[in-house]
N, C-alpha and C positions, 0 to 999 in steps of 0.2 A: 256721331256722323249726323244724329235725327237730332242732337242739339242745335248743331250749325245749321240746319236747314228749318227748322223752328224758328229761330233767330233772323234767318234772312229773309225770309217771309212775313215775320211779323212788320220787319224793316218796311219792305215793300208794302205793305197794307197801308201801314202807318202814313207814309210817303204819299201815298196814293187818296188815303183818305181826307189828308189835311190838305190836298190839292184840290180835291171834290170840297170840301169847305167855303172855297174862294170864290165859288159860284155864284150866281145872280138866282141861280131856279134853288127856292126850296128845298124841294125834291131831293137834287141833287146833293144840296146842304146834308139834310140827313142821312143821304145814302155814306156821305164822307164821313158823317161822325159814326155812323154803324161802322164801317171799314176802319176807321181807325179805332176804334174798339178792339176789334177782330184782332189785328196787328198787335195791339198790347197785349191780348190775349195768347197769341201766339210765341211772342217773347219769353213772356211768362211759361208757357209750357217749355220751351227751350231750355230756361235754364234751370228747371225743375229736373228735367231729364238730365243736364249737366252736374245736378248736386247728387240725385239719384243713379243716375246710369241710363240707358238707352231703352232697358225693359222692361220699362212702365206702361 
């Protein structure tokens, strides 16, 4: 179950990060880039859990 949770959180963070990158404020754009990267990491974590099992 952790696999799906991580992937879902990753998708949400990626979407919010991409939206923030459309801002005119440079600080918000930078925050969006970081949040998108965090989302990609969460998705990768979910994929690893899926391959190795949730007990990692």
